[in-house]
SEDOGU-99819 format. One line per field, with one value per atom (N, C-alpha, C): chain; residue number from 1; x, y, z; atom name. Coordinates in pm, whole numbers, plus 50000, padded with zeros to 5 digits. Atoms other than C-alpha are relative to their C-alpha. Layout:
BEGIN
unit = (A,...)
pos = (NUM,...)
u = (X,...)
v = (Y,...)
w = (Z,...)
site = (CA,...)
//
This chain:
BEGIN
unit = (A,A,A,A,A,A,A,A,A,A,A,A,A,A,A,A,A,A,A,A,A,A,A,A,A,A,A,A,A,A,A,A,A,A,A,A,A,A,A,A,A,A,A,A,A,A,A,A,A,A,A,A,A,A,A,A,A,A,A,A,A,A,A,A,A,A,A,A,A,A,A,A,A,A,A,A,A,A,A,A,A,A,A,A,A,A,A,A,A,A,A,A,A,A,A,A,A,A,A,A,A,A,A,A,A,A,A,A,A,A,A,A,A,A,A,A,A,A,A,A,A,A,A,A,A,A,A,A,A,A,A,A,A,A,A,A,A,A,A,A,A,A,A,A,A,A,A,A,A,A,A,A,A,A,A,A,A,A,A,A,A,A,A,A,A,A,A,A,A,A,A,A,A,A,A,A,A,A,A,A,A,A,A,A,A,A,A,A,A,A,A,A,A,A,A,A,A,A,A,A,A,A,A,A,A,A,A,A,A,A,A,A,A,A,A,A,A,A,A,A,A,A,A,A,A,A,A,A,A,A,A,A,A,A,A,A,A,A,A,A,A,A,A,A,A,A,A,A,A,A,A,A,A,A,A,A,A,A,A,A,A,A,A,A,A,A,A,A,A,A,A,A,A,A,A,A,A,A,A,A,A,A,A,A,A,A,A,A,A,A,A,A,A,A,A,A,A,A,A,A,A,A,A,A,A,A,A,A,A,A,A,A,A,A,A,A,A,A,A,A,A,A,A,A,A,A,A,A,A,A,A,A,A,A,A,A,A,A,A,A,A,A,A,A,A,A,A,A,A,A,A,A,A,A,A,A,A,A,A,A,A,A,A,A,A,A,A,A,A,A,A,A,A,A,A,A,A,A,A,A,A,A,A,A,A,A,A,A,A,A,A,A,A,A,A,A,A,A,A,A,A,A,A,A,A,A,A,A,A,A,A,A,A,A,A,A,A,A,A,A,A,A,A,A,A,A,A,A,A,A,A,A,A,A,A,A,A,A,A,A,A,A,A,A,A,A,A,A,A,A,A,A,A,A,A,A,A,A,A,A,A,A,A,A,A,A,A,A,A,A,A,A,A,A,A,A,A,A,A,A,A,A,A,A,A,A,A,A,A,A,A,A,A,A,A,A,A,A,A,A,A,A,A,A,A,A,A,A,A,A,A,A,A,A,A,A,A,A,A,A,A,A,A,A,A,A,A,A,A,A,A,A,A,A,A,A,A,A,A,A,A,A,A,A,A,A,A,A,A,A,A,A,A,A,A,A,A,A,A,A,A,A,A,A,A,A,A,A,A,A,A,A,A,A,A,A,A,A,A,A,A,A,A,A,A,A,A,A,A,A,A,A,A,A,A,A,A,A,A,A,A,A,A,A,A,A,A,A,A,A,A,A,A,A,A,A,A,A,A,A,A,A,A,A,A,A,A,A,A,A,A,A,A,A,A,A,A,A,A,A,A,A,A,A,A,A,A,A,A,A,A,A,A,A,A,A,A,A,A,A,A,A,A,A,A,A,A,A,A,A,A,A,A,A,A,A,A,A,A,A,A,A,A,A,A,A,A,A,A,A,A,A,A,A,A,A,A,A,A,A,A,A,A,A,A,A,A,A,A,A,A,A,A,A,A,A,A,A,A,A)
pos = (1,1,1,2,2,2,3,3,3,4,4,4,5,5,5,6,6,6,7,7,7,8,8,8,9,9,9,10,10,10,11,11,11,12,12,12,13,13,13,14,14,14,15,15,15,16,16,16,17,17,17,18,18,18,19,19,19,20,20,20,21,21,21,22,22,22,23,23,23,24,24,24,25,25,25,26,26,26,27,27,27,28,28,28,29,29,29,30,30,30,31,31,31,32,32,32,33,33,33,34,34,34,35,35,35,36,36,36,37,37,37,38,38,38,39,39,39,40,40,40,41,41,41,42,42,42,43,43,43,44,44,44,45,45,45,46,46,46,47,47,47,48,48,48,49,49,49,50,50,50,51,51,51,52,52,52,53,53,53,54,54,54,55,55,55,56,56,56,57,57,57,58,58,58,59,59,59,60,60,60,61,61,61,62,62,62,63,63,63,64,64,64,65,65,65,66,66,66,67,67,67,68,68,68,69,69,69,70,70,70,71,71,71,72,72,72,73,73,73,74,74,74,75,75,75,76,76,76,77,77,77,78,78,78,79,79,79,80,80,80,81,81,81,82,82,82,83,83,83,84,84,84,85,85,85,86,86,86,87,87,87,88,88,88,89,89,89,90,90,90,91,91,91,92,92,92,93,93,93,94,94,94,95,95,95,96,96,96,97,97,97,98,98,98,99,99,99,100,100,100,101,101,101,102,102,102,103,103,103,104,104,104,105,105,105,106,106,106,107,107,107,108,108,108,109,109,109,110,110,110,111,111,111,112,112,112,113,113,113,114,114,114,115,115,115,116,116,116,117,117,117,118,118,118,119,119,119,120,120,120,121,121,121,122,122,122,123,123,123,124,124,124,125,125,125,126,126,126,127,127,127,128,128,128,129,129,129,130,130,130,131,131,131,132,132,132,133,133,133,134,134,134,135,135,135,136,136,136,137,137,137,138,138,138,139,139,139,140,140,140,141,141,141,142,142,142,143,143,143,144,144,144,145,145,145,146,146,146,147,147,147,148,148,148,149,149,149,150,150,150,151,151,151,152,152,152,153,153,153,154,154,154,155,155,155,156,156,156,157,157,157,158,158,158,159,159,159,160,160,160,161,161,161,162,162,162,163,163,163,164,164,164,165,165,165,166,166,166,167,167,167,168,168,168,169,169,169,170,170,170,171,171,171,172,172,172,173,173,173,174,174,174,175,175,175,176,176,176,177,177,177,178,178,178,179,179,179,180,180,180,181,181,181,182,182,182,183,183,183,184,184,184,185,185,185,186,186,186,187,187,187,188,188,188,189,189,189,190,190,190,191,191,191,192,192,192,193,193,193,194,194,194,195,195,195,196,196,196,197,197,197,198,198,198,199,199,199,200,200,200,201,201,201,202,202,202,203,203,203,204,204,204,205,205,205,206,206,206,207,207,207,208,208,208,209,209,209,210,210,210,211,211,211,212,212,212,213,213,213,214,214,214,215,215,215,216,216,216,217,217,217,218,218,218,219,219,219,220,220,220,221,221,221,222,222,222,223,223,223,224,224,224,225,225,225,226,226,226,227,227,227,228,228,228,229,229,229,230,230,230,231,231,231,232,232,232,233,233,233,234,234,234,235,235,235,236,236,236,237,237,237,238,238,238,239,239,239,240,240,240)
u = (50066,50005,50083,49916,50271,50057,49903,50409,49935,50085,50075,50007,50014,50068,50102,49872,50419,49964,50033,50346,49865,50064,50050,50004,50002,50171,50079,49895,50478,49914,50079,50229,49923,50090,50028,50120,49910,50307,50093,49984,50428,49958,50094,50137,50031,50029,50167,49897,50111,49812,49980,50041,49781,50089,49916,50112,49909,50068,49913,49877,50179,49509,50050,49990,49603,50098,49891,49910,50040,49993,49956,49894,50148,49606,49980,50007,49513,50083,49944,49794,49954,50079,49687,49922,50088,49378,49996,50005,49470,50047,49950,49647,49895,50098,49345,49913,50065,49131,50055,49914,49354,49978,49989,49361,49865,50180,48984,49951,50083,48864,50089,49939,49095,50037,49949,49063,49948,50077,48872,50126,49855,49099,49937,50022,48883,49880,50061,48666,49968,50042,48450,50088,49991,48612,50148,49888,48948,50096,49923,49238,49963,50070,49148,50088,49856,49519,50002,50021,49442,49923,50167,49084,50041,49967,49193,50142,49900,49511,49961,50068,49302,49922,50091,49026,50075,50007,49227,50047,49940,49440,49888,50131,49121,49974,50051,49021,50100,49885,49350,50002,49993,49343,49913,50116,48983,50007,50043,49010,50156,49913,49370,49940,50060,49167,49920,50140,48872,49987,49959,48946,50104,49898,49243,49953,49982,49168,49835,50127,48774,50057,49974,48893,50129,49908,49194,49941,50051,49003,49907,50109,48723,50055,49961,48982,50073,49963,49119,49933,50055,48859,49963,50021,48752,50143,49819,49135,50012,49991,49079,50167,49932,49363,49975,50022,49158,49952,50039,49013,50150,49823,49461,50007,49961,49478,49921,50109,49164,50055,49929,49392,50092,49844,49693,49947,50038,49727,49930,50037,49622,49834,50165,49261,49988,50084,48990,50025,49969,49035,50131,49908,49348,50057,49960,49371,49895,50074,49078,50073,49937,49273,50123,49862,49596,49910,50029,49411,49956,50054,49266,50108,49882,49598,50110,49948,49755,49972,50023,49566,49975,49963,49579,50133,49873,49917,50066,49955,49922,49899,50055,49730,50098,49926,50020,50051,49913,50209,49898,50164,49853,49983,50020,49832,50114,49870,50212,50030,49975,50264,49900,50066,49956,50034,49956,50094,50091,49870,50432,49966,50087,50207,49968,50056,50056,50061,49852,50379,50082,49930,50513,49958,50122,50178,50025,50019,50222,49943,50077,50032,50079,49901,50161,49927,50020,50109,50089,49924,50246,50058,49944,50477,49908,50111,50209,49890,50134,49922,50035,49933,50138,49983,50005,50186,49894,50080,49881,49880,50094,49685,50016,50019,49849,49995,50027,49819,49843,50098,49442,49949,50040,49373,50087,49971,49604,49905,50077,49420,49824,50150,49086,49968,49962,49184,49952,50030,49132,49865,50161,48726,49992,50053,48773,50072,49926,48986,49903,50080,48753,49888,50053,48496,50013,49985,48698,50016,50063,48716,49893,50112,48350,49930,50098,48296,50107,49911,48555,49928,50074,48361,49879,50129,48023,49967,50009,48078,50107,49934,48198,50106,49893,48479,49982,50035,48323,49870,50113,48073,50066,49915,48327,50037,49896,48524,49849,50133,48151,49938,50062,48026,50037,49893,48311,50005,49959,48364,49863,50137,47945,49999,49965,47975,50146,49841,48346,49951,50065,48206,49895,50125,47881,50036,49963,48050,50100,49925,48328,49925,50082,48046,49950,50086,47813,50083,49948,48091,50147,49862,48325,50097,49874,48571,50011,49994,48498,49993,50047,48349,49950,50092,48225,49836,50157,47861,49975,50087,47661,49829,50131,47309,49939,50003,47076,50086,49934,47317,50102,49919,47555,49961,50052,47289,49970,50003,47264,50147,49850,47627,50090,49976,47665,50044,50002,47594,50094,49923,47849,50182,49846,48199,50127,49898,48386,49953,50000,48237,50079,49912,48362,50147,49857,48666,50061,49894,48753,49960,50004,48617,50116,49883,48907,50119,49905,49139,49936,50023,48920,50084,49940,49106,50164,49884,49384,49920,50085,49135,50045,49984,49230,49854,50125,49015,49958,50064,48925,50102,49903,49007,49911,50026,48966,49833,50142,48618,49928,50029,48514,49901,50094,48179,50034,49980,48325,50098,49905,48588,49899,50074,48300,49936,50077,48110,50054,49966,48368,50045,49996,48463,49874,50074,48136,50022,50022,48116,50137,49902,48471,49975,50045,48289,49912,50083,47991,50052,49932,48240,50063,49868,48494,49856,50111,48159,49948,50038,48043,50102,49881,48373,50002,49995,48365,49872,50142,48000,50042,49993,48051,50121,49907,48393,49935,50037,48244,49917,50117,47934,50095,49923,48225,50100,49910,48373,49899,50105,48036,49979,50065,47991,50130,49854,48398,49946)
v = (49897,49985,50132,49857,50239,50022,49948,50183,50050,49942,50263,50170,49850,50600,50099,49912,50707,50020,49990,50652,50095,49962,50798,50158,49861,51132,50076,49924,51184,50011,49958,51145,50122,49866,51421,50130,49906,51643,50005,49946,51599,50044,49955,51738,50131,49877,52027,50123,49929,52127,50024,49995,52060,50077,49898,52278,50138,49932,52553,50038,49990,52554,49981,50027,52397,50064,49944,52560,50142,49850,52878,50079,49918,52990,50057,49942,53012,50093,49933,53214,50125,49877,53457,50084,49984,53470,50076,49928,53579,50126,49870,53879,50122,49959,53946,50086,49972,53946,50099,49899,54119,50139,49857,54411,50037,49969,54402,50084,49959,54463,50158,49906,54765,50006,49966,54957,49945,50041,54714,49891,50045,54555,49857,50155,54239,49940,50066,53978,49872,50102,53740,49939,50011,53804,50009,49962,53808,50077,49942,53995,49971,50049,54034,49922,50116,53868,49926,50126,53631,49884,50054,53539,49926,50059,53498,49916,50104,53313,49850,50151,53025,49941,50039,53054,49970,50035,53042,49879,50112,52772,49854,50058,52577,49952,50033,52659,49910,50086,52504,49863,50161,52212,49880,50045,52126,49970,50020,52183,49906,50104,51905,49903,50171,51650,49965,50032,51702,49982,50046,51727,49919,50097,51570,49859,50156,51216,49975,50043,51198,49979,50020,51237,49866,50128,51011,49880,50121,50757,49983,50012,50776,49964,50044,50740,49919,50147,50412,49908,50099,50263,49970,50001,50326,49936,50058,50225,49844,50095,49902,49983,49989,49985,49953,50012,49970,49851,50125,49622,49916,50077,49494,50006,50004,49588,49895,50109,49394,49838,50086,49122,49926,50072,49155,49981,50040,49084,50137,49915,49413,49994,50045,49424,50160,49822,49699,50113,49887,49841,50073,49897,49960,50073,49893,50080,50109,49887,50310,50099,49919,50423,50069,49925,50489,50095,49878,50684,50118,49862,50923,50018,49970,50917,50103,49952,50994,50142,49835,51276,50089,49835,51451,50049,49930,51449,50119,49847,51683,50091,49842,51924,50074,49934,52016,50110,49883,52222,50102,49917,52428,50063,49877,52530,50049,49880,52609,50112,49914,52812,50144,49889,53032,50083,49914,53056,50086,49883,53166,50131,49859,53453,50081,49968,53522,50069,49948,53564,50124,49883,53770,50115,49873,53990,50094,49885,54096,49868,50087,53789,49965,49998,53761,49916,50047,53448,49941,50094,53233,49858,50120,52977,49850,50126,52707,50019,49947,52888,49960,50050,52837,49857,50113,52479,49926,50061,52424,50033,49938,52595,49899,50049,52417,49808,50143,52066,49991,50013,52136,49985,49999,52234,49877,50109,51931,49888,50088,51668,50006,49972,51853,49935,50037,51757,49867,50190,51377,50001,50006,51474,50007,50014,51591,49908,50106,51345,49853,50080,51110,49993,49932,51298,49955,50008,51277,49894,50153,50893,49971,50024,50887,50056,49957,51092,49917,50060,50901,49872,50139,50597,50024,49965,50769,50035,49950,50927,49950,50042,50841,50087,49939,50996,50166,49884,51242,50082,49929,51361,50053,50018,51355,50176,49897,51667,50137,49907,51881,49966,50025,51707,50089,49968,51769,50175,49881,52131,50074,49893,52240,49976,50057,52067,50088,49914,52225,50151,49841,52578,50001,50026,52534,49990,50025,52426,50153,49848,52756,50105,49876,52961,50047,49991,52904,49945,49995,52804,50123,49900,53129,50012,50004,53074,50174,49858,53407,50101,49895,53618,49904,50041,53566,49972,50027,53416,50028,49973,53538,50016,49986,53549,49838,50156,53257,49962,50083,53178,49932,50061,53105,49888,50094,52897,49866,50113,52680,49953,50023,52671,49914,50105,52482,49830,50137,52186,49969,49964,52275,49936,50039,52084,50081,49891,52382,50103,49869,52627,49937,50055,52363,50045,49978,52338,50154,49864,52707,50045,49894,52778,49910,50032,52540,50116,49876,52862,50087,49883,53056,49959,49979,52931,50130,49887,53192,50134,49857,53478,49997,49981,53638,49943,50060,53404,49911,50128,53146,49877,50144,52773,49936,50076,52524,49988,50010,52483,49865,50134,52152,49943,50012,52163,49942,50033,52185,49893,50086,51902,49908,50099,51710,49937,50005,51801,49919,50037,51721,49849,50129,51427,49894,50060,51282,49993,49995,51402,49903,50083,51201,49861,50110,50902,49958,49987,50949,49968,50047,50979,49901,50134,50710,49908,50061,50501,49967,49968,50623,49935,50006,50566,49812,50162,50196,49944,50011,50186,49933,50016,50254,49938,50056,50104,49858,50139,49755,49985,49998,49829,50003,49998,49898,49863,50126,49567,49880,50088,49381,50006,49954,49561,49939,50018,49483,49818)
w = (49975,49998,50019,50056,50055,49912,50164,49710,49943,50094,49579,50055,49929,49809,49939,50052,49688,49825,50132,49341,49954,49972,49358,50027,49961,49520,49877,50046,49285,49851,50176,48939,50019,49977,49134,49977,49986,49201,49839,50137,48839,49916,50079,48695,49984,50004,48550,50016,49976,48586,50164,49892,48938,50080,49900,49034,49898,50018,48852,50081,49953,48942,50141,49828,49339,50059,49925,49410,49995,50019,49246,49958,49996,49154,50124,49873,49516,50079,49950,49583,49943,50037,49327,50052,49935,49440,50111,49838,49795,49952,50029,49620,49947,50033,49466,50099,49901,49755,50127,49908,50012,49978,50059,49779,49951,50046,49684,50124,49882,50044,50024,49937,50052,50128,49829,50405,50075,49913,50537,50080,49886,50850,50010,49976,50890,49919,50131,50752,50121,49945,50927,50161,49872,51291,49963,49973,51177,49899,50120,50977,49870,50181,50601,49951,50027,50518,50083,49965,50779,49956,50007,50708,49834,50168,50282,50006,50002,50365,50007,49998,50499,49923,50162,50234,49889,50124,49989,50011,50015,50121,50008,50058,50147,49868,50143,49846,49916,50127,49667,50028,49980,49925,49988,50022,49848,49819,50154,49450,50009,50001,49465,50012,49935,49626,49859,50028,49471,49854,50145,49091,49959,50027,49063,50006,49968,49243,49933,50062,49104,49814,50110,48763,49933,50029,48767,50085,49948,48960,49835,50105,48662,49897,50129,48376,50039,49971,48591,49967,50027,48577,49830,50126,48204,49913,50035,48138,50014,49956,48311,50104,49869,48557,50142,49896,48869,49989,50051,48717,50012,49955,48697,50145,49845,49082,50058,49891,49206,49942,50030,49039,50110,49879,49261,50172,49848,49660,50075,49912,49731,50049,49983,49916,49934,50015,49802,50110,49864,50172,49973,50024,50098,49894,50148,49748,50049,49971,49894,50071,49904,50206,49953,50065,49957,49928,50086,49745,50070,49887,50058,50011,49985,50166,49891,50104,49858,49997,49966,49809,50066,49916,50109,50037,49996,50098,49912,50046,49816,50024,49999,49939,50100,49894,50171,49951,50103,49867,50006,49991,49851,50113,49880,50200,49961,49939,50230,49912,50047,49963,49996,49951,50042,50113,49861,50409,49968,49998,50284,49967,50046,50116,50084,49900,50373,50077,49947,50588,49928,50058,50343,49992,49967,50351,50103,49897,50668,50101,49936,50854,50112,49913,51197,50094,49941,51380,50041,49919,51701,49932,50081,51592,50035,49958,51777,49894,50142,51529,49865,50136,51247,49964,49966,51349,49990,49944,51452,49845,50124,51122,49913,50058,50905,50029,49934,51093,49979,50001,51121,49830,50110,50760,49931,50066,50655,49994,49975,50821,49943,50017,50744,49813,50153,50356,50011,50076,50411,49988,50017,50436,49828,50188,50051,49924,50085,49934,50056,50031,50057,49918,50089,49854,49870,50084,49579,49938,50047,49567,49920,50023,49607,49851,50112,49307,49898,50160,49086,49994,49965,49160,49935,50059,49069,49880,50119,48747,49940,50121,48387,49972,50013,48314,49879,50080,48022,50116,49898,48346,50123,49896,48642,50009,49966,48589,50004,49961,48548,50112,49876,48834,50140,49931,49042,50053,50010,48964,50068,49938,49012,50202,49890,49343,50106,49959,49425,50048,50031,49340,50087,49906,49501,50165,49840,49845,50055,49982,49824,49997,49981,49765,50138,49880,50020,50112,49862,50280,50028,49953,50330,49928,50015,50095,49904,50112,49889,50069,49923,50134,50163,49839,50516,49954,49979,50558,50133,49884,50814,49996,50024,50915,49948,50032,50787,49905,50039,50537,50080,49943,50779,50088,49946,50957,49908,50117,50637,49951,50030,50591,50084,49888,50921,49932,50063,50691,49877,50110,50433,50052,49976,50471,50001,49973,50342,50098,49879,50581,50176,49861,50878,49995,50055,50691,50039,49965,50714,50108,49899,51046,50130,49895,51187,50015,49992,51151,50119,49862,51463,50104,49894,51703,49995,50037,51559,50074,49919,51735,50120,49844,52050,50052,49875,52347,49924,50046,52088,50031,50001,52070,49920,50082,51843,49944,50044,51671,50036,49991,51839,49935,50092,51655,49840,50149,51332,49965,50011,51378,50008,49975,51514,49873,50157,51177,49893,50097,50962,50003,49984,51129,49955,50034,51074,49812,50138,50704,49946,50026,50683,49974,49969,50805,49869,50106,50579,49826,50157,50211,50021,50038,50333,49948,50018,50365,49869,50160,50019,49910,50104,49850,50045,49967,49979,49958,50066,49883,49820,50115,49578,49885,50029,49530,49968,49988,49599,49867,50134,49318,49892,50057,49090,49956,50005,49164,49930,50056,49085,49872,50109,48773,49894,50044,48658,49925)
site = (N,CA,C,N,CA,C,N,CA,C,N,CA,C,N,CA,C,N,CA,C,N,CA,C,N,CA,C,N,CA,C,N,CA,C,N,CA,C,N,CA,C,N,CA,C,N,CA,C,N,CA,C,N,CA,C,N,CA,C,N,CA,C,N,CA,C,N,CA,C,N,CA,C,N,CA,C,N,CA,C,N,CA,C,N,CA,C,N,CA,C,N,CA,C,N,CA,C,N,CA,C,N,CA,C,N,CA,C,N,CA,C,N,CA,C,N,CA,C,N,CA,C,N,CA,C,N,CA,C,N,CA,C,N,CA,C,N,CA,C,N,CA,C,N,CA,C,N,CA,C,N,CA,C,N,CA,C,N,CA,C,N,CA,C,N,CA,C,N,CA,C,N,CA,C,N,CA,C,N,CA,C,N,CA,C,N,CA,C,N,CA,C,N,CA,C,N,CA,C,N,CA,C,N,CA,C,N,CA,C,N,CA,C,N,CA,C,N,CA,C,N,CA,C,N,CA,C,N,CA,C,N,CA,C,N,CA,C,N,CA,C,N,CA,C,N,CA,C,N,CA,C,N,CA,C,N,CA,C,N,CA,C,N,CA,C,N,CA,C,N,CA,C,N,CA,C,N,CA,C,N,CA,C,N,CA,C,N,CA,C,N,CA,C,N,CA,C,N,CA,C,N,CA,C,N,CA,C,N,CA,C,N,CA,C,N,CA,C,N,CA,C,N,CA,C,N,CA,C,N,CA,C,N,CA,C,N,CA,C,N,CA,C,N,CA,C,N,CA,C,N,CA,C,N,CA,C,N,CA,C,N,CA,C,N,CA,C,N,CA,C,N,CA,C,N,CA,C,N,CA,C,N,CA,C,N,CA,C,N,CA,C,N,CA,C,N,CA,C,N,CA,C,N,CA,C,N,CA,C,N,CA,C,N,CA,C,N,CA,C,N,CA,C,N,CA,C,N,CA,C,N,CA,C,N,CA,C,N,CA,C,N,CA,C,N,CA,C,N,CA,C,N,CA,C,N,CA,C,N,CA,C,N,CA,C,N,CA,C,N,CA,C,N,CA,C,N,CA,C,N,CA,C,N,CA,C,N,CA,C,N,CA,C,N,CA,C,N,CA,C,N,CA,C,N,CA,C,N,CA,C,N,CA,C,N,CA,C,N,CA,C,N,CA,C,N,CA,C,N,CA,C,N,CA,C,N,CA,C,N,CA,C,N,CA,C,N,CA,C,N,CA,C,N,CA,C,N,CA,C,N,CA,C,N,CA,C,N,CA,C,N,CA,C,N,CA,C,N,CA,C,N,CA,C,N,CA,C,N,CA,C,N,CA,C,N,CA,C,N,CA,C,N,CA,C,N,CA,C,N,CA,C,N,CA,C,N,CA,C,N,CA,C,N,CA,C,N,CA,C,N,CA,C,N,CA,C,N,CA,C,N,CA,C,N,CA,C,N,CA,C,N,CA,C,N,CA,C,N,CA,C,N,CA,C,N,CA,C,N,CA,C,N,CA,C,N,CA,C,N,CA,C,N,CA,C,N,CA,C,N,CA,C,N,CA,C,N,CA,C,N,CA,C,N,CA,C,N,CA,C,N,CA,C,N,CA,C,N,CA,C,N,CA,C,N,CA,C,N,CA,C,N,CA,C,N,CA,C,N,CA,C,N,CA,C,N,CA,C,N,CA,C,N,CA,C,N,CA,C,N,CA,C,N,CA,C,N,CA,C,N,CA,C,N,CA,C,N,CA,C,N,CA,C,N,CA,C,N,CA,C,N,CA,C,N,CA,C,N,CA,C,N,CA,C,N,CA,C,N,CA,C,N,CA,C,N,CA,C,N,CA,C,N,CA,C,N,CA,C,N,CA,C,N,CA,C,N,CA,C)
//
């Protein structure tokens, strides 16, 4: 399984589209948002530069695991590669876990690059807060890695990209990625995994600790998406 994870990670990091759209693009969008807010000093209870540093890091991380993973798995199913793997000693559970783990590893560059840009723009956090934020966002990305695997088994190659992008943009739009959500919209957003993902950064606010409600919600989504991925994998096995 470790060999499969290593191969998956190396293949993703060599992909130029991955580097452009999930690493460099969020960093460029970060510059856009912090300048678009002009003289405003805060957003969602955080300094503007900190808020959008987190939201663009999560935007890149979610994009990395959703778009890349789903399309790659769908193409592997079509080419017969997944069927070939089933003929090896690798159990189906290990294959699914390997896909989720490999996808989550590739979110680190997306997170670290945006954080580096944020630090260069003057975001000031303690060493423990920086480390905690990286760890929280990286661990949270496993939720979307599992969702990406589920999408990969649910959709055909010619439709998976469209389905993923619609889901991705909808979750980002109503999850606080582009702007802070408040009022009724925030009440609805609590059922959105991207909103909960962005909430992991609230402990950087003075007097606040890690949002355990967001942690619990993301854990529930992780269980749900992993179960869906496993069920769809078994369905695909029966159809093969």
